[in-house]
PDB file of N, CA, C, O and CB in Angstrom:
ATOM      1  N   MET A   1       5.111   3.469  20.307  1.00  0.00           N
ATOM      2  CA  MET A   1       6.182   4.280  19.630  1.00  0.00           C
ATOM      3  C   MET A   1       7.487   3.773  19.379  1.00  0.00           C
ATOM      4  O   MET A   1       8.113   3.383  20.365  1.00  0.00           O
ATOM      5  CB  MET A   1       6.403   5.374  20.315  1.00  0.00           C
ATOM      6  N   LEU A   2       7.935   3.710  18.446  1.00  0.00           N
ATOM      7  CA  LEU A   2       9.196   3.122  18.132  1.00  0.00           C
ATOM      8  C   LEU A   2      10.442   4.073  18.751  1.00  0.00           C
ATOM      9  O   LEU A   2      10.633   5.288  18.686  1.00  0.00           O
ATOM     10  CB  LEU A   2       9.278   2.957  16.493  1.00  0.00           C
ATOM     11  N   SER A   3      11.245   2.921  19.417  1.00  0.00           N
ATOM     12  CA  SER A   3      12.510   3.582  20.068  1.00  0.00           C
ATOM     13  C   SER A   3      13.275   4.687  19.163  1.00  0.00           C
ATOM     14  O   SER A   3      13.127   4.727  17.942  1.00  0.00           O
ATOM     15  CB  SER A   3      13.583   2.404  20.406  1.00  0.00           C
ATOM     16  N   LYS A   4      13.976   5.439  19.768  1.00  0.00           N
ATOM     17  CA  LYS A   4      14.582   6.541  19.188  1.00  0.00           C
ATOM     18  C   LYS A   4      15.798   5.882  18.173  1.00  0.00           C
ATOM     19  O   LYS A   4      16.167   6.300  17.076  1.00  0.00           O
ATOM     20  CB  LYS A   4      15.142   7.578  20.420  1.00  0.00           C
ATOM     21  N   GLU A   5      16.233   4.813  18.872  1.00  0.00           N
ATOM     22  CA  GLU A   5      17.396   4.059  18.075  1.00  0.00           C
ATOM     23  C   GLU A   5      16.679   3.504  16.788  1.00  0.00           C
ATOM     24  O   GLU A   5      17.439   3.315  15.838  1.00  0.00           O
ATOM     25  CB  GLU A   5      18.136   2.726  19.009  1.00  0.00           C
ATOM     26  N   LYS A   6      15.530   3.251  16.616  1.00  0.00           N
ATOM     27  CA  LYS A   6      15.018   2.664  15.238  1.00  0.00           C
ATOM     28  C   LYS A   6      14.587   3.733  14.555  1.00  0.00           C
ATOM     29  O   LYS A   6      14.697   3.708  13.329  1.00  0.00           O
ATOM     30  CB  LYS A   6      13.867   1.610  15.291  1.00  0.00           C
ATOM     31  N   MET A   7      14.058   4.790  15.154  1.00  0.00           N
ATOM     32  CA  MET A   7      13.818   5.945  14.354  1.00  0.00           C
ATOM     33  C   MET A   7      14.949   6.674  13.644  1.00  0.00           C
ATOM     34  O   MET A   7      14.901   7.217  12.540  1.00  0.00           O
ATOM     35  CB  MET A   7      13.208   6.835  15.147  1.00  0.00           C
ATOM     36  N   ALA A   8      16.082   6.574  14.571  1.00  0.00           N
ATOM     37  CA  ALA A   8      17.563   7.248  13.877  1.00  0.00           C
ATOM     38  C   ALA A   8      18.135   6.316  12.737  1.00  0.00           C
ATOM     39  O   ALA A   8      18.833   6.654  11.781  1.00  0.00           O
ATOM     40  CB  ALA A   8      18.921   7.382  15.127  1.00  0.00           C
ATOM     41  N   ARG A   9      17.694   5.120  13.054  1.00  0.00           N
ATOM     42  CA  ARG A   9      18.296   4.064  11.955  1.00  0.00           C
ATOM     43  C   ARG A   9      17.445   4.136  10.753  1.00  0.00           C
ATOM     44  O   ARG A   9      17.967   3.837   9.679  1.00  0.00           O
ATOM     45  CB  ARG A   9      18.311   2.457  12.479  1.00  0.00           C
ATOM     46  N   ILE A  10      16.046   4.539  10.788  1.00  0.00           N
ATOM     47  CA  ILE A  10      15.309   4.542   9.519  1.00  0.00           C
ATOM     48  C   ILE A  10      15.649   5.851   8.741  1.00  0.00           C
ATOM     49  O   ILE A  10      15.518   5.972   7.523  1.00  0.00           O
ATOM     50  CB  ILE A  10      13.739   4.422   9.782  1.00  0.00           C
ATOM     51  N   ASN A  11      16.121   6.853   9.624  1.00  0.00           N
ATOM     52  CA  ASN A  11      16.527   8.164   8.982  1.00  0.00           C
ATOM     53  C   ASN A  11      17.840   7.845   8.323  1.00  0.00           C
ATOM     54  O   ASN A  11      17.985   8.362   7.215  1.00  0.00           O
ATOM     55  CB  ASN A  11      16.670   9.416  10.053  1.00  0.00           C
ATOM     56  N   VAL A  12      18.869   7.072   8.789  1.00  0.00           N
ATOM     57  CA  VAL A  12      20.191   6.944   8.446  1.00  0.00           C
ATOM     58  C   VAL A  12      19.952   6.129   7.015  1.00  0.00           C
ATOM     59  O   VAL A  12      20.539   6.417   5.972  1.00  0.00           O
ATOM     60  CB  VAL A  12      21.127   6.163   9.670  1.00  0.00           C
ATOM     61  N   LEU A  13      19.057   5.143   7.149  1.00  0.00           N
ATOM     62  CA  LEU A  13      18.875   4.316   5.838  1.00  0.00           C
ATOM     63  C   LEU A  13      18.339   5.099   4.739  1.00  0.00           C
ATOM     64  O   LEU A  13      18.707   4.918   3.578  1.00  0.00           O
ATOM     65  CB  LEU A  13      17.935   3.131   6.029  1.00  0.00           C
ATOM     66  N   ALA A  14      17.374   6.068   5.121  1.00  0.00           N
ATOM     67  CA  ALA A  14      16.757   6.901   3.913  1.00  0.00           C
ATOM     68  C   ALA A  14      17.777   7.856   3.517  1.00  0.00           C
ATOM     69  O   ALA A  14      17.971   7.929   2.304  1.00  0.00           O
ATOM     70  CB  ALA A  14      15.374   7.717   4.279  1.00  0.00           C
ATOM     71  N   ASN A  15      18.391   8.519   4.183  1.00  0.00           N
ATOM     72  CA  ASN A  15      19.504   9.394   3.548  1.00  0.00           C
ATOM     73  C   ASN A  15      20.653   8.518   2.830  1.00  0.00           C
ATOM     74  O   ASN A  15      21.159   8.903   1.776  1.00  0.00           O
ATOM     75  CB  ASN A  15      20.206  10.324   4.730  1.00  0.00           C
ATOM     76  N   LYS A  16      20.989   7.452   3.392  1.00  0.00           N
ATOM     77  CA  LYS A  16      21.981   6.631   2.629  1.00  0.00           C
ATOM     78  C   LYS A  16      21.350   6.118   1.211  1.00  0.00           C
ATOM     79  O   LYS A  16      22.052   5.880   0.227  1.00  0.00           O
ATOM     80  CB  LYS A  16      22.436   5.343   3.560  1.00  0.00           C
ATOM     81  N   ALA A  17      19.952   5.981   1.241  1.00  0.00           N
ATOM     82  CA  ALA A  17      19.377   5.319   0.002  1.00  0.00           C
ATOM     83  C   ALA A  17      19.471   6.540  -1.051  1.00  0.00           C
ATOM     84  O   ALA A  17      19.835   6.339  -2.209  1.00  0.00           O
ATOM     85  CB  ALA A  17      17.713   4.702   0.240  1.00  0.00           C
ATOM     86  N   LYS A  18      19.116   7.825  -0.568  1.00  0.00           N
ATOM     87  CA  LYS A  18      19.080   8.803  -1.566  1.00  0.00           C
ATOM     88  C   LYS A  18      20.476   9.407  -1.979  1.00  0.00           C
ATOM     89  O   LYS A  18      20.652  10.033  -3.025  1.00  0.00           O
ATOM     90  CB  LYS A  18      18.190   9.853  -1.102  1.00  0.00           C
ATOM     91  N   LYS A  19      21.316   9.184  -1.169  1.00  0.00           N
ATOM     92  CA  LYS A  19      22.887   9.511  -1.492  1.00  0.00           C
ATOM     93  C   LYS A  19      23.555   8.541  -2.385  1.00  0.00           C
ATOM     94  O   LYS A  19      24.106   8.926  -3.416  1.00  0.00           O
ATOM     95  CB  LYS A  19      23.771   9.529  -0.178  1.00  0.00           C
ATOM     96  N   SER A  20      23.528   7.268  -2.022  1.00  0.00           N
ATOM     97  CA  SER A  20      24.488   6.214  -2.510  1.00  0.00           C
ATOM     98  C   SER A  20      23.894   4.853  -2.684  1.00  0.00           C
ATOM     99  O   SER A  20      24.585   3.886  -3.002  1.00  0.00           O
ATOM    100  CB  SER A  20      25.635   6.084  -1.567  1.00  0.00           C
ATOM    101  N   GLY A  21      22.435   4.778  -2.445  1.00  0.00           N
ATOM    102  CA  GLY A  21      21.905   3.482  -2.478  1.00  0.00           C
ATOM    103  C   GLY A  21      22.119   2.553  -1.551  1.00  0.00           C
ATOM    104  O   GLY A  21      23.118   2.724  -0.854  1.00  0.00           O
ATOM    105  N   LEU A  22      21.447   1.598  -1.344  1.00  0.00           N
ATOM    106  CA  LEU A  22      21.376   0.456  -0.114  1.00  0.00           C
ATOM    107  C   LEU A  22      21.936  -0.801  -0.769  1.00  0.00           C
ATOM    108  O   LEU A  22      21.847  -1.071  -1.967  1.00  0.00           O
ATOM    109  CB  LEU A  22      19.695   0.111   0.514  1.00  0.00           C
ATOM    110  N   THR A  23      22.536  -1.544   0.188  1.00  0.00           N
ATOM    111  CA  THR A  23      22.582  -2.998  -0.054  1.00  0.00           C
ATOM    112  C   THR A  23      21.456  -3.738  -0.007  1.00  0.00           C
ATOM    113  O   THR A  23      20.445  -3.208   0.454  1.00  0.00           O
ATOM    114  CB  THR A  23      23.362  -3.581   0.758  1.00  0.00           C
ATOM    115  N   GLU A  24      21.413  -5.105  -0.475  1.00  0.00           N
ATOM    116  CA  GLU A  24      20.242  -5.771  -0.347  1.00  0.00           C
ATOM    117  C   GLU A  24      19.858  -5.970   1.287  1.00  0.00           C
ATOM    118  O   GLU A  24      18.718  -5.808   1.720  1.00  0.00           O
ATOM    119  CB  GLU A  24      20.402  -7.127  -1.144  1.00  0.00           C
ATOM    120  N   LEU A  25      20.934  -6.323   2.051  1.00  0.00           N
ATOM    121  CA  LEU A  25      20.701  -6.414   3.412  1.00  0.00           C
ATOM    122  C   LEU A  25      20.046  -5.073   4.019  1.00  0.00           C
ATOM    123  O   LEU A  25      19.043  -5.076   4.732  1.00  0.00           O
ATOM    124  CB  LEU A  25      22.019  -6.752   4.074  1.00  0.00           C
ATOM    125  N   GLU A  26      20.696  -4.035   3.665  1.00  0.00           N
ATOM    126  CA  GLU A  26      20.185  -2.725   4.132  1.00  0.00           C
ATOM    127  C   GLU A  26      18.847  -2.319   3.777  1.00  0.00           C
ATOM    128  O   GLU A  26      18.130  -1.678   4.545  1.00  0.00           O
ATOM    129  CB  GLU A  26      21.000  -1.730   3.690  1.00  0.00           C
ATOM    130  N   ALA A  27      18.447  -2.748   2.428  1.00  0.00           N
ATOM    131  CA  ALA A  27      16.967  -2.564   2.101  1.00  0.00           C
ATOM    132  C   ALA A  27      16.064  -3.345   2.518  1.00  0.00           C
ATOM    133  O   ALA A  27      14.897  -2.952   2.530  1.00  0.00           O
ATOM    134  CB  ALA A  27      16.719  -2.569   0.919  1.00  0.00           C
ATOM    135  N   LYS A  28      16.405  -4.632   2.955  1.00  0.00           N
ATOM    136  CA  LYS A  28      15.606  -5.612   3.772  1.00  0.00           C
ATOM    137  C   LYS A  28      15.196  -4.978   5.058  1.00  0.00           C
ATOM    138  O   LYS A  28      14.042  -4.914   5.482  1.00  0.00           O
ATOM    139  CB  LYS A  28      16.411  -6.914   4.070  1.00  0.00           C
ATOM    140  N   GLU A  29      16.394  -4.464   5.693  1.00  0.00           N
ATOM    141  CA  GLU A  29      16.219  -3.919   7.398  1.00  0.00           C
ATOM    142  C   GLU A  29      15.345  -2.650   7.052  1.00  0.00           C
ATOM    143  O   GLU A  29      14.322  -2.480   7.715  1.00  0.00           O
ATOM    144  CB  GLU A  29      17.962  -3.392   8.406  1.00  0.00           C
ATOM    145  N   GLN A  30      15.648  -1.818   6.140  1.00  0.00           N
ATOM    146  CA  GLN A  30      14.677  -0.823   5.807  1.00  0.00           C
ATOM    147  C   GLN A  30      13.299  -1.008   5.717  1.00  0.00           C
ATOM    148  O   GLN A  30      12.509  -0.294   6.334  1.00  0.00           O
ATOM    149  CB  GLN A  30      14.958  -0.374   4.764  1.00  0.00           C
ATOM    150  N   SER A  31      12.994  -1.833   5.056  1.00  0.00           N
ATOM    151  CA  SER A  31      11.637  -2.493   4.775  1.00  0.00           C
ATOM    152  C   SER A  31      10.981  -2.956   5.889  1.00  0.00           C
ATOM    153  O   SER A  31       9.830  -2.577   6.108  1.00  0.00           O
ATOM    154  CB  SER A  31      11.724  -3.607   3.899  1.00  0.00           C
ATOM    155  N   LYS A  32      11.682  -3.911   6.809  1.00  0.00           N
ATOM    156  CA  LYS A  32      11.194  -4.183   8.110  1.00  0.00           C
ATOM    157  C   LYS A  32      10.908  -3.087   9.157  1.00  0.00           C
ATOM    158  O   LYS A  32       9.937  -3.041   9.912  1.00  0.00           O
ATOM    159  CB  LYS A  32      12.067  -5.011   8.639  1.00  0.00           C
ATOM    160  N   LEU A  33      11.964  -2.186   9.063  1.00  0.00           N
ATOM    161  CA  LEU A  33      11.613  -1.088   9.978  1.00  0.00           C
ATOM    162  C   LEU A  33      10.442  -0.013   9.767  1.00  0.00           C
ATOM    163  O   LEU A  33       9.843   0.640  10.622  1.00  0.00           O
ATOM    164  CB  LEU A  33      12.754  -0.379  10.083  1.00  0.00           C
ATOM    165  N   ARG A  34      10.301  -0.023   8.436  1.00  0.00           N
ATOM    166  CA  ARG A  34       9.146   0.774   7.829  1.00  0.00           C
ATOM    167  C   ARG A  34       7.947   0.107   8.265  1.00  0.00           C
ATOM    168  O   ARG A  34       7.067   0.712   8.878  1.00  0.00           O
ATOM    169  CB  ARG A  34       9.171   0.870   6.243  1.00  0.00           C
ATOM    170  N   SER A  35       7.872  -1.144   7.967  1.00  0.00           N
ATOM    171  CA  SER A  35       6.663  -1.795   8.349  1.00  0.00           C
ATOM    172  C   SER A  35       6.206  -1.805   9.763  1.00  0.00           C
ATOM    173  O   SER A  35       5.025  -1.796  10.109  1.00  0.00           O
ATOM    174  CB  SER A  35       6.757  -3.054   7.969  1.00  0.00           C
ATOM    175  N   GLU A  36       7.303  -1.824  10.602  1.00  0.00           N
ATOM    176  CA  GLU A  36       7.059  -1.826  12.071  1.00  0.00           C
ATOM    177  C   GLU A  36       6.461  -0.446  12.332  1.00  0.00           C
ATOM    178  O   GLU A  36       5.394  -0.250  12.915  1.00  0.00           O
ATOM    179  CB  GLU A  36       8.425  -2.098  12.962  1.00  0.00           C
ATOM    180  N   TYR A  37       7.392   0.623  11.760  1.00  0.00           N
ATOM    181  CA  TYR A  37       6.802   2.011  11.938  1.00  0.00           C
ATOM    182  C   TYR A  37       5.341   2.253  11.577  1.00  0.00           C
ATOM    183  O   TYR A  37       4.583   2.878  12.319  1.00  0.00           O
ATOM    184  CB  TYR A  37       7.574   2.945  11.135  1.00  0.00           C
ATOM    185  N   LEU A  38       4.966   1.717  10.373  1.00  0.00           N
ATOM    186  CA  LEU A  38       3.572   2.096   9.978  1.00  0.00           C
ATOM    187  C   LEU A  38       2.615   1.242  10.859  1.00  0.00           C
ATOM    188  O   LEU A  38       1.513   1.763  11.025  1.00  0.00           O
ATOM    189  CB  LEU A  38       3.299   1.838   8.373  1.00  0.00           C
ATOM    190  N   GLN A  39       2.795   0.116  11.419  1.00  0.00           N
ATOM    191  CA  GLN A  39       1.951  -0.742  12.253  1.00  0.00           C
ATOM    192  C   GLN A  39       1.787   0.119  13.526  1.00  0.00           C
ATOM    193  O   GLN A  39       0.724   0.348  14.104  1.00  0.00           O
ATOM    194  CB  GLN A  39       2.616  -2.242  12.545  1.00  0.00           C
ATOM    195  N   THR A  40       3.131   0.595  13.894  1.00  0.00           N
ATOM    196  CA  THR A  40       2.831   1.207  15.420  1.00  0.00           C
ATOM    197  C   THR A  40       2.071   2.631  14.976  1.00  0.00           C
ATOM    198  O   THR A  40       1.197   3.058  15.730  1.00  0.00           O
ATOM    199  CB  THR A  40       4.496   1.538  16.505  1.00  0.00           C
ATOM    200  N   PHE A  41       2.377   3.311  13.847  1.00  0.00           N
ATOM    201  CA  PHE A  41       1.572   4.531  13.676  1.00  0.00           C
ATOM    202  C   PHE A  41      -0.028   4.202  13.530  1.00  0.00           C
ATOM    203  O   PHE A  41      -0.822   4.940  14.113  1.00  0.00           O
ATOM    204  CB  PHE A  41       2.116   5.311  12.366  1.00  0.00           C
ATOM    205  N   ARG A  42      -0.371   3.397  12.965  1.00  0.00           N
ATOM    206  CA  ARG A  42      -1.671   2.885  12.576  1.00  0.00           C
ATOM    207  C   ARG A  42      -2.448   2.645  14.138  1.00  0.00           C
ATOM    208  O   ARG A  42      -3.480   3.160  14.569  1.00  0.00           O
ATOM    209  CB  ARG A  42      -1.469   1.365  11.561  1.00  0.00           C
ATOM    210  N   SER A  43      -1.723   1.878  14.634  1.00  0.00           N
ATOM    211  CA  SER A  43      -2.162   1.461  16.047  1.00  0.00           C
ATOM    212  C   SER A  43      -2.398   2.627  16.852  1.00  0.00           C
ATOM    213  O   SER A  43      -3.488   2.810  17.393  1.00  0.00           O
ATOM    214  CB  SER A  43      -1.128   0.582  16.770  1.00  0.00           C
ATOM    215  N   ASN A  44      -1.376   3.474  16.965  1.00  0.00           N
ATOM    216  CA  ASN A  44      -1.729   4.754  17.701  1.00  0.00           C
ATOM    217  C   ASN A  44      -2.684   5.617  17.185  1.00  0.00           C
ATOM    218  O   ASN A  44      -3.327   6.305  17.978  1.00  0.00           O
ATOM    219  CB  ASN A  44      -0.657   5.531  17.863  1.00  0.00           C
ATOM    220  N   MET A  45      -2.899   5.703  15.922  1.00  0.00           N
ATOM    221  CA  MET A  45      -3.814   6.490  15.231  1.00  0.00           C
ATOM    222  C   MET A  45      -5.363   5.974  15.592  1.00  0.00           C
ATOM    223  O   MET A  45      -6.223   6.836  15.769  1.00  0.00           O
ATOM    224  CB  MET A  45      -3.454   6.400  13.657  1.00  0.00           C
ATOM    225  N   LEU A  46      -5.676   4.692  15.690  1.00  0.00           N
ATOM    226  CA  LEU A  46      -6.787   4.056  15.916  1.00  0.00           C
ATOM    227  C   LEU A  46      -7.155   4.276  17.302  1.00  0.00           C
ATOM    228  O   LEU A  46      -8.345   4.493  17.530  1.00  0.00           O
ATOM    229  CB  LEU A  46      -6.678   2.727  15.573  1.00  0.00           C
ATOM    230  N   THR A  47      -6.292   4.255  18.313  1.00  0.00           N
ATOM    231  CA  THR A  47      -6.192   4.506  19.622  1.00  0.00           C
ATOM    232  C   THR A  47      -6.911   6.147  19.887  1.00  0.00           C
ATOM    233  O   THR A  47      -7.824   6.417  20.667  1.00  0.00           O
ATOM    234  CB  THR A  47      -4.533   4.326  20.021  1.00  0.00           C
ATOM    235  N   THR A  48      -6.253   6.980  19.073  1.00  0.00           N
ATOM    236  CA  THR A  48      -6.599   8.422  19.071  1.00  0.00           C
ATOM    237  C   THR A  48      -7.981   8.442  18.868  1.00  0.00           C
ATOM    238  O   THR A  48      -8.812   8.909  19.647  1.00  0.00           O
ATOM    239  CB  THR A  48      -5.879   9.270  18.021  1.00  0.00           C
ATOM    240  N   LEU A  49      -8.229   7.815  17.583  1.00  0.00           N
ATOM    241  CA  LEU A  49      -9.713   7.957  16.930  1.00  0.00           C
ATOM    242  C   LEU A  49     -10.785   7.497  17.653  1.00  0.00           C
ATOM    243  O   LEU A  49     -11.918   7.947  17.485  1.00  0.00           O
ATOM    244  CB  LEU A  49      -9.862   7.252  15.681  1.00  0.00           C
ATOM    245  N   LYS A  50     -10.468   6.476  18.592  1.00  0.00           N
ATOM    246  CA  LYS A  50     -11.513   5.854  19.454  1.00  0.00           C
ATOM    247  C   LYS A  50     -11.727   6.688  20.718  1.00  0.00           C
ATOM    248  O   LYS A  50     -12.533   6.301  21.565  1.00  0.00           O
ATOM    249  CB  LYS A  50     -11.114   4.388  19.846  1.00  0.00           C
ATOM    250  N   GLY A  51     -11.133   7.657  20.851  1.00  0.00           N
ATOM    251  CA  GLY A  51     -11.269   8.633  22.069  1.00  0.00           C
ATOM    252  C   GLY A  51     -11.913   9.994  21.240  1.00  0.00           C
ATOM    253  O   GLY A  51     -11.842  11.049  21.870  1.00  0.00           O
ATOM    254  N   VAL A  52     -12.471  10.042  20.020  1.00  0.00           N
ATOM    255  CA  VAL A  52     -12.978  11.261  19.304  1.00  0.00           C
ATOM    256  C   VAL A  52     -14.365  11.189  19.450  1.00  0.00           C
ATOM    257  O   VAL A  52     -14.973  10.156  19.170  1.00  0.00           O
ATOM    258  CB  VAL A  52     -12.591  11.369  17.811  1.00  0.00           C
ATOM    259  N   LYS A  53     -14.967  12.279  19.900  1.00  0.00           N
ATOM    260  CA  LYS A  53     -16.562  12.451  19.757  1.00  0.00           C
ATOM    261  C   LYS A  53     -16.728  13.761  18.874  1.00  0.00           C
ATOM    262  O   LYS A  53     -16.193  14.824  19.189  1.00  0.00           O
ATOM    263  CB  LYS A  53     -17.399  12.647  21.355  1.00  0.00           C
ATOM    264  N   ILE A  54     -17.457  13.606  17.824  1.00  0.00           N
ATOM    265  CA  ILE A  54     -17.702  14.653  16.880  1.00  0.00           C
ATOM    266  C   ILE A  54     -19.051  15.194  16.984  1.00  0.00           C
ATOM    267  O   ILE A  54     -20.012  14.510  16.633  1.00  0.00           O
ATOM    268  CB  ILE A  54     -17.472  14.198  15.543  1.00  0.00           C
ATOM    269  N   VAL A  55     -19.212  16.565  17.514  1.00  0.00           N
ATOM    270  CA  VAL A  55     -20.366  17.199  17.931  1.00  0.00           C
ATOM    271  C   VAL A  55     -20.543  18.442  16.882  1.00  0.00           C
ATOM    272  O   VAL A  55     -19.587  19.142  16.545  1.00  0.00           O
ATOM    273  CB  VAL A  55     -20.236  17.635  19.507  1.00  0.00           C
ATOM    274  N   ASP A  56     -21.756  18.618  16.448  1.00  0.00           N
ATOM    275  CA  ASP A  56     -22.114  19.655  15.493  1.00  0.00           C
ATOM    276  C   ASP A  56     -22.559  20.838  16.162  1.00  0.00           C
ATOM    277  O   ASP A  56     -22.883  20.747  17.346  1.00  0.00           O
ATOM    278  CB  ASP A  56     -23.139  19.216  14.567  1.00  0.00           C
ATOM    279  N   PRO A  57     -22.628  22.071  15.495  1.00  0.00           N
ATOM    280  CA  PRO A  57     -22.739  23.355  16.317  1.00  0.00           C
ATOM    281  C   PRO A  57     -24.053  23.503  17.032  1.00  0.00           C
ATOM    282  O   PRO A  57     -24.327  24.507  17.689  1.00  0.00           O
ATOM    283  CB  PRO A  57     -22.555  24.588  15.424  1.00  0.00           C
ATOM    284  N   ASN A  58     -25.038  22.246  16.854  1.00  0.00           N
ATOM    285  CA  ASN A  58     -25.980  22.367  17.755  1.00  0.00           C
ATOM    286  C   ASN A  58     -25.898  21.455  18.935  1.00  0.00           C
ATOM    287  O   ASN A  58     -26.844  21.287  19.704  1.00  0.00           O
ATOM    288  CB  ASN A  58     -27.121  22.238  17.135  1.00  0.00           C
ATOM    289  N   GLY A  59     -24.735  20.871  19.052  1.00  0.00           N
ATOM    290  CA  GLY A  59     -24.551  20.125  20.261  1.00  0.00           C
ATOM    291  C   GLY A  59     -24.910  18.653  20.102  1.00  0.00           C
ATOM    292  O   GLY A  59     -24.783  17.876  21.048  1.00  0.00           O
ATOM    293  N   ASP A  60     -25.377  18.252  18.857  1.00  0.00           N
ATOM    294  CA  ASP A  60     -25.690  16.724  18.595  1.00  0.00           C
ATOM    295  C   ASP A  60     -24.419  16.064  18.225  1.00  0.00           C
ATOM    296  O   ASP A  60     -23.562  16.514  17.464  1.00  0.00           O
ATOM    297  CB  ASP A  60     -26.785  16.474  17.394  1.00  0.00           C
ATOM    298  N   ASP A  61     -24.404  14.708  18.991  1.00  0.00           N
ATOM    299  CA  ASP A  61     -23.297  13.855  18.601  1.00  0.00           C
ATOM    300  C   ASP A  61     -23.681  13.336  16.989  1.00  0.00           C
ATOM    301  O   ASP A  61     -24.747  12.839  16.628  1.00  0.00           O
ATOM    302  CB  ASP A  61     -23.145  12.524  19.777  1.00  0.00           C
ATOM    303  N   VAL A  62     -22.490  13.609  16.164  1.00  0.00           N
ATOM    304  CA  VAL A  62     -22.646  13.240  14.914  1.00  0.00           C
ATOM    305  C   VAL A  62     -21.312  12.323  14.560  1.00  0.00           C
ATOM    306  O   VAL A  62     -20.824  12.222  13.434  1.00  0.00           O
ATOM    307  CB  VAL A  62     -22.864  14.529  14.025  1.00  0.00           C
ATOM    308  N   THR A  63     -20.891  11.764  15.601  1.00  0.00           N
ATOM    309  CA  THR A  63     -19.727  10.684  15.519  1.00  0.00           C
ATOM    310  C   THR A  63     -20.246   9.507  14.315  1.00  0.00           C
ATOM    311  O   THR A  63     -21.311   8.905  14.453  1.00  0.00           O
ATOM    312  CB  THR A  63     -19.486   9.865  17.247  1.00  0.00           C
ATOM    313  N   PRO A  64     -19.529   9.333  13.390  1.00  0.00           N
ATOM    314  CA  PRO A  64     -19.814   8.310  12.321  1.00  0.00           C
ATOM    315  C   PRO A  64     -20.060   6.806  13.094  1.00  0.00           C
ATOM    316  O   PRO A  64     -19.407   6.456  14.077  1.00  0.00           O
ATOM    317  CB  PRO A  64     -18.444   8.259  11.192  1.00  0.00           C
ATOM    318  N   ASP A  65     -20.937   6.136  12.571  1.00  0.00           N
ATOM    319  CA  ASP A  65     -21.342   4.855  13.298  1.00  0.00           C
ATOM    320  C   ASP A  65     -20.235   3.874  13.187  1.00  0.00           C
ATOM    321  O   ASP A  65     -20.184   3.033  14.085  1.00  0.00           O
ATOM    322  CB  ASP A  65     -22.668   4.215  12.714  1.00  0.00           C
ATOM    323  N   LYS A  66     -19.397   3.830  12.310  1.00  0.00           N
ATOM    324  CA  LYS A  66     -18.364   3.120  12.241  1.00  0.00           C
ATOM    325  C   LYS A  66     -17.504   3.230  13.295  1.00  0.00           C
ATOM    326  O   LYS A  66     -17.007   2.242  13.835  1.00  0.00           O
ATOM    327  CB  LYS A  66     -17.811   3.326  11.210  1.00  0.00           C
ATOM    328  N   LEU A  67     -17.229   4.666  13.721  1.00  0.00           N
ATOM    329  CA  LEU A  67     -16.193   4.729  14.942  1.00  0.00           C
ATOM    330  C   LEU A  67     -17.071   4.433  16.205  1.00  0.00           C
ATOM    331  O   LEU A  67     -16.596   3.856  17.183  1.00  0.00           O
ATOM    332  CB  LEU A  67     -15.386   6.311  15.098  1.00  0.00           C
ATOM    333  N   LYS A  68     -18.215   4.803  16.152  1.00  0.00           N
ATOM    334  CA  LYS A  68     -19.135   4.186  17.462  1.00  0.00           C
ATOM    335  C   LYS A  68     -18.968   2.915  17.732  1.00  0.00           C
ATOM    336  O   LYS A  68     -18.736   2.582  18.895  1.00  0.00           O
ATOM    337  CB  LYS A  68     -20.620   4.250  17.319  1.00  0.00           C
ATOM    338  N   GLU A  69     -19.074   1.772  16.504  1.00  0.00           N
ATOM    339  CA  GLU A  69     -18.950   0.564  16.721  1.00  0.00           C
ATOM    340  C   GLU A  69     -17.668   0.163  17.079  1.00  0.00           C
ATOM    341  O   GLU A  69     -17.546  -0.799  17.838  1.00  0.00           O
ATOM    342  CB  GLU A  69     -19.371  -0.042  15.777  1.00  0.00           C
ATOM    343  N   LEU A  70     -16.548   0.836  16.587  1.00  0.00           N
ATOM    344  CA  LEU A  70     -15.130   0.659  17.169  1.00  0.00           C
ATOM    345  C   LEU A  70     -15.079   0.825  18.804  1.00  0.00           C
ATOM    346  O   LEU A  70     -14.545   0.031  19.578  1.00  0.00           O
ATOM    347  CB  LEU A  70     -14.126   1.803  16.474  1.00  0.00           C
ATOM    348  N   LYS A  71     -15.640   1.827  19.086  1.00  0.00           N
ATOM    349  CA  LYS A  71     -15.665   2.268  20.500  1.00  0.00           C
ATOM    350  C   LYS A  71     -16.350   1.135  21.400  1.00  0.00           C
ATOM    351  O   LYS A  71     -15.818   0.645  22.396  1.00  0.00           O
ATOM    352  CB  LYS A  71     -16.476   3.682  20.623  1.00  0.00           C
ATOM    353  N   LYS A  72     -17.544   0.810  20.924  1.00  0.00           N
ATOM    354  CA  LYS A  72     -18.380  -0.076  21.666  1.00  0.00           C
ATOM    355  C   LYS A  72     -17.752  -1.585  21.575  1.00  0.00           C
ATOM    356  O   LYS A  72     -17.926  -2.381  22.498  1.00  0.00           O
ATOM    357  CB  LYS A  72     -19.892   0.010  21.078  1.00  0.00           C
ATOM    358  N   ASN A  73     -17.077  -1.891  20.506  1.00  0.00           N
ATOM    359  CA  ASN A  73     -16.309  -3.214  20.358  1.00  0.00           C
ATOM    360  C   ASN A  73     -15.048  -3.340  21.323  1.00  0.00           C
ATOM    361  O   ASN A  73     -14.598  -4.357  21.850  1.00  0.00           O
ATOM    362  CB  ASN A  73     -15.801  -3.357  18.837  1.00  0.00           C
ATOM    363  N   ASP A  74     -14.555  -1.880  21.415  1.00  0.00           N
ATOM    364  CA  ASP A  74     -13.290  -2.044  22.371  1.00  0.00           C
ATOM    365  C   ASP A  74     -13.632  -2.156  23.923  1.00  0.00           C
ATOM    366  O   ASP A  74     -12.915  -2.656  24.790  1.00  0.00           O
ATOM    367  CB  ASP A  74     -12.299  -0.742  22.189  1.00  0.00           C
ATOM    368  N   LYS A  75     -14.746  -1.643  24.061  1.00  0.00           N
ATOM    369  CA  LYS A  75     -15.193  -1.607  25.782  1.00  0.00           C
ATOM    370  C   LYS A  75     -15.556  -3.146  26.076  1.00  0.00           C
ATOM    371  O   LYS A  75     -15.376  -3.649  27.185  1.00  0.00           O
ATOM    372  CB  LYS A  75     -16.800  -0.466  26.192  1.00  0.00           C
ATOM    373  N   MET A  76     -16.127  -3.901  24.894  1.00  0.00           N
ATOM    374  CA  MET A  76     -16.598  -5.197  25.264  1.00  0.00           C
ATOM    375  C   MET A  76     -15.326  -6.162  25.513  1.00  0.00           C
ATOM    376  O   MET A  76     -15.476  -7.231  26.106  1.00  0.00           O
ATOM    377  CB  MET A  76     -17.573  -5.753  24.115  1.00  0.00           C
ATOM    378  N   HIS A  77     -14.148  -5.763  25.064  1.00  0.00           N
ATOM    379  CA  HIS A  77     -13.090  -6.528  25.236  1.00  0.00           C
ATOM    380  C   HIS A  77     -12.392  -6.170  26.380  1.00  0.00           C
ATOM    381  O   HIS A  77     -11.372  -6.782  26.697  1.00  0.00           O
ATOM    382  CB  HIS A  77     -12.321  -6.520  24.186  1.00  0.00           C
TER     383      HIS A  77
END
């Protein structure tokens, strides 16, 4: 998870972009922070999905094979 300071800065830059626009330096900072945020979000989502098991109403495991492979490969490392 990104620090509170970085999240606050993302919001400040987003609000400024809507109101008055960003300088070139601020735009680069915003892009860098957004990339870092997305990378963190994707990593957290993947970790969450690796803990998911899908079961149908009959009690059968219907977890997609791709997700099972991710779990299997994660245990090997």
